[in-house]
Backbone as a chain_set.jsonl record, in Angstrom:
{"seq": "MIINFKIFKNKETWNSTIHQLNSDVLARHILVKGNIDSTDLNFSFCEASGKGRIISNDSFIGEFSVF", "coords": {"N": [[127.069, 109.755, 90.637], [128.043, 108.596, 93.869], [126.946, 109.193, 97.134], [127.908, 109.052, 100.46], [126.307, 109.254, 103.452], [126.454, 110.366, 106.831], [124.939, 110.673, 109.879], [125.363, 111.894, 113.047], [123.73, 111.858, 115.359], [121.846, 109.613, 115.693], [123.499, 107.681, 114.83], [123.125, 107.192, 112.123], [123.633, 105.96, 108.88], [123.952, 105.942, 105.341], [123.904, 105.267, 101.796], [123.516, 107.077, 98.774], [122.584, 107.525, 95.377], [123.311, 110.177, 93.267], [122.844, 112.727, 90.759], [123.635, 115.296, 90.555], [125.503, 117.502, 92.511], [124.466, 119.529, 94.941], [123.226, 121.907, 97.389], [120.434, 121.695, 97.694], [119.817, 119.099, 96.798], [121.338, 117.559, 98.595], [120.096, 118.323, 101.034], [117.478, 117.352, 100.635], [117.866, 114.539, 100.613], [118.867, 114.17, 103.224], [116.789, 115.139, 104.848], [114.775, 113.294, 104.266], [115.852, 110.734, 104.924], [117.491, 111.073, 107.156], [116.434, 111.46, 109.726], [116.229, 113.87, 111.309], [115.587, 116.823, 113.313], [115.399, 119.457, 112.431], [114.977, 121.768, 109.704], [116.812, 123.563, 108.993], [119.518, 123.545, 107.376], [122.954, 123.516, 106.537], [125.883, 123.332, 104.493], [129.294, 122.37, 104.091], [131.964, 121.804, 101.831], [134.771, 120.054, 100.632], [136.449, 119.935, 97.729], [138.866, 118.726, 97.065], [139.272, 116.618, 98.912], [136.836, 115.345, 98.751], [134.994, 115.318, 100.76], [132.461, 116.395, 103.074], [130.748, 118.578, 105.435], [127.866, 118.485, 107.523], [125.704, 120.821, 108.763], [123.554, 122.028, 111.238], [121.524, 124.436, 112.649], [123.813, 125.833, 113.551], [125.338, 123.741, 114.582], [127.504, 120.965, 114.255], [126.373, 118.242, 112.736], [126.732, 116.01, 111.174], [128.314, 114.23, 108.41], [129.406, 113.905, 104.975], [130.457, 112.004, 102.126], [131.787, 111.933, 98.846], [131.778, 109.7, 96.152]], "CA": [[127.996, 109.685, 91.74], [127.48, 108.026, 95.094], [127.193, 109.971, 98.35], [127.749, 108.341, 101.73], [125.88, 110.189, 104.497], [126.568, 109.905, 108.217], [124.352, 111.583, 110.864], [125.908, 111.45, 114.328], [122.713, 111.748, 116.415], [121.385, 108.226, 115.869], [124.458, 106.845, 114.106], [122.507, 106.839, 110.838], [124.483, 106.016, 107.688], [123.354, 105.381, 104.132], [124.443, 105.702, 100.507], [122.525, 107.483, 97.772], [123.096, 107.901, 94.068], [122.807, 111.476, 92.812], [123.37, 113.146, 89.459], [124.151, 116.653, 90.688], [125.811, 117.818, 93.899], [124.151, 120.878, 95.403], [122.639, 121.892, 98.731], [119.041, 121.234, 97.643], [119.842, 117.636, 96.681], [121.817, 117.039, 99.879], [119.061, 118.54, 102.05], [116.363, 116.436, 100.39], [118.253, 113.2, 101.077], [119.02, 114.183, 104.676], [115.47, 115.301, 105.472], [113.992, 112.072, 104.076], [116.425, 109.553, 105.567], [118.38, 111.38, 108.263], [115.755, 111.495, 111.014], [116.644, 115.049, 112.06], [114.467, 117.647, 113.76], [115.418, 120.805, 111.875], [115.151, 121.928, 108.263], [117.866, 124.565, 108.838], [120.721, 122.785, 107.041], [124.021, 124.149, 105.775], [126.89, 122.352, 104.103], [130.604, 122.778, 103.597], [132.474, 120.701, 101.029], [136.136, 120.173, 100.121], [136.55, 119.176, 96.483], [140.112, 117.948, 97.039], [139.108, 115.379, 99.684], [135.542, 114.731, 98.459], [134.256, 115.195, 102.02], [131.742, 117.584, 103.494], [130.15, 118.624, 106.77], [126.45, 118.83, 107.599], [125.543, 121.717, 109.901], [122.168, 122.406, 111.511], [121.439, 125.371, 113.78], [125.198, 126.106, 113.962], [125.948, 122.559, 115.188], [128.029, 119.963, 113.336], [125.528, 117.084, 113.01], [127.065, 114.864, 110.344], [129.256, 114.413, 107.32], [129.134, 113.148, 103.764], [131.596, 111.774, 101.238], [131.418, 111.722, 97.44], [132.571, 108.667, 95.47]], "C": [[127.272, 109.157, 92.97], [127.9, 108.896, 96.278], [126.965, 109.06, 99.548], [127.446, 109.39, 102.789], [126.085, 109.547, 105.86], [126.01, 111.01, 109.123], [124.744, 111.057, 112.239], [124.839, 111.131, 115.368], [122.303, 110.309, 116.699], [122.298, 107.23, 115.159], [123.87, 106.316, 112.804], [123.545, 106.955, 109.728], [123.728, 105.399, 106.516], [124.076, 105.945, 102.914], [123.29, 106.077, 99.599], [123.24, 107.81, 96.475], [122.469, 109.221, 93.665], [123.458, 111.812, 91.474], [123.989, 114.533, 89.513], [124.359, 116.942, 92.168], [125.509, 119.289, 94.169], [123.403, 120.78, 96.732], [121.189, 121.412, 98.737], [118.959, 119.705, 97.588], [120.293, 117.013, 98.002], [120.738, 117.16, 100.948], [117.898, 117.571, 101.87], [116.686, 115.032, 100.904], [118.337, 113.141, 102.598], [117.666, 114.31, 105.368], [114.624, 114.035, 105.358], [114.541, 110.912, 104.914], [117.176, 109.826, 106.864], [117.765, 111.448, 109.638], [116.248, 112.651, 111.89], [115.44, 115.937, 112.324], [114.347, 118.981, 113.041], [115.56, 120.784, 110.358], [116.223, 122.974, 107.959], [119.2, 123.846, 108.624], [121.681, 123.636, 106.222], [125.096, 123.106, 105.534], [128.203, 123.051, 103.777], [131.183, 121.563, 102.887], [133.877, 121.021, 100.538], [136.255, 119.302, 98.875], [137.786, 118.285, 96.445], [139.959, 116.609, 97.766], [137.814, 114.641, 99.347], [134.678, 114.571, 99.69], [133.601, 116.515, 102.387], [131.173, 117.452, 104.886], [128.692, 119.037, 106.651], [126.256, 119.62, 108.893], [124.073, 122.096, 110.021], [122.137, 123.277, 112.759], [122.818, 125.608, 114.394], [125.872, 124.949, 114.687], [126.354, 121.573, 114.098], [127.31, 118.647, 113.627], [125.882, 115.845, 112.18], [128.069, 115.208, 109.262], [128.813, 113.59, 106.116], [130.401, 113.044, 102.943], [131.07, 111.466, 99.841], [132.364, 110.691, 96.845], [132.274, 108.672, 94.004]], "O": [[126.051, 109.262, 93.088], [129.062, 109.282, 96.4], [125.943, 108.378, 99.634], [128.236, 110.31, 103.001], [125.911, 108.339, 106.024], [126.524, 112.128, 109.143], [124.482, 109.897, 112.557], [125.024, 110.222, 116.178], [122.408, 109.845, 117.835], [121.918, 106.083, 114.918], [124.08, 105.163, 112.428], [124.26, 107.954, 109.652], [122.96, 104.452, 106.686], [124.765, 106.962, 102.994], [122.22, 105.47, 99.648], [124.364, 108.311, 96.479], [121.249, 109.378, 93.712], [124.49, 111.248, 91.11], [124.769, 114.909, 88.638], [123.486, 116.657, 92.987], [126.209, 120.178, 93.685], [122.998, 119.693, 97.144], [120.76, 120.779, 99.702], [118.124, 119.098, 98.259], [119.692, 116.046, 98.471], [120.49, 116.209, 101.689], [117.388, 117.028, 102.85], [115.853, 114.409, 101.563], [117.915, 112.153, 103.197], [117.428, 113.646, 106.377], [113.84, 113.734, 106.258], [113.771, 110.188, 105.545], [117.471, 108.888, 107.604], [118.49, 111.49, 110.632], [116.631, 112.457, 113.044], [114.409, 115.828, 111.659], [113.272, 119.58, 113.049], [116.19, 119.887, 109.798], [116.511, 123.241, 106.792], [119.922, 123.571, 109.582], [121.27, 124.379, 105.33], [125.209, 122.126, 106.27], [128.223, 124.167, 103.258], [130.93, 120.426, 103.285], [134.141, 122.133, 100.08], [136.172, 118.076, 98.956], [137.754, 117.205, 95.854], [140.455, 115.586, 97.295], [137.696, 113.447, 99.622], [133.732, 113.783, 99.687], [134.099, 117.594, 102.067], [131.12, 116.36, 105.451], [128.329, 119.836, 105.788], [126.598, 119.149, 109.977], [123.428, 122.442, 109.032], [122.665, 122.895, 113.803], [122.97, 125.586, 115.616], [126.888, 125.157, 115.349], [125.62, 121.374, 113.129], [127.589, 117.999, 114.636], [125.385, 114.753, 112.456], [128.599, 116.318, 109.203], [127.965, 112.704, 106.223], [131.3, 113.879, 103.044], [130.036, 110.817, 99.682], [133.582, 110.779, 97.001], [132.842, 107.876, 93.256]]}, "num_chains": 1, "name": "protein.A"}
């Protein structure tokens, strides 16, 4: 599956191919490519829409979509 990531801070966007959707996989991709300052990441995901939110230190910092 393909994930489209969007980090609001620096308007970073990219696509990645993953084989399993879980928080560890999402965090690894965001920490490597997202240019963020914190490792405190949380995620929410809606299976019906295929969209999720990226939260760091209780702030909404980005979003992702699954294709």
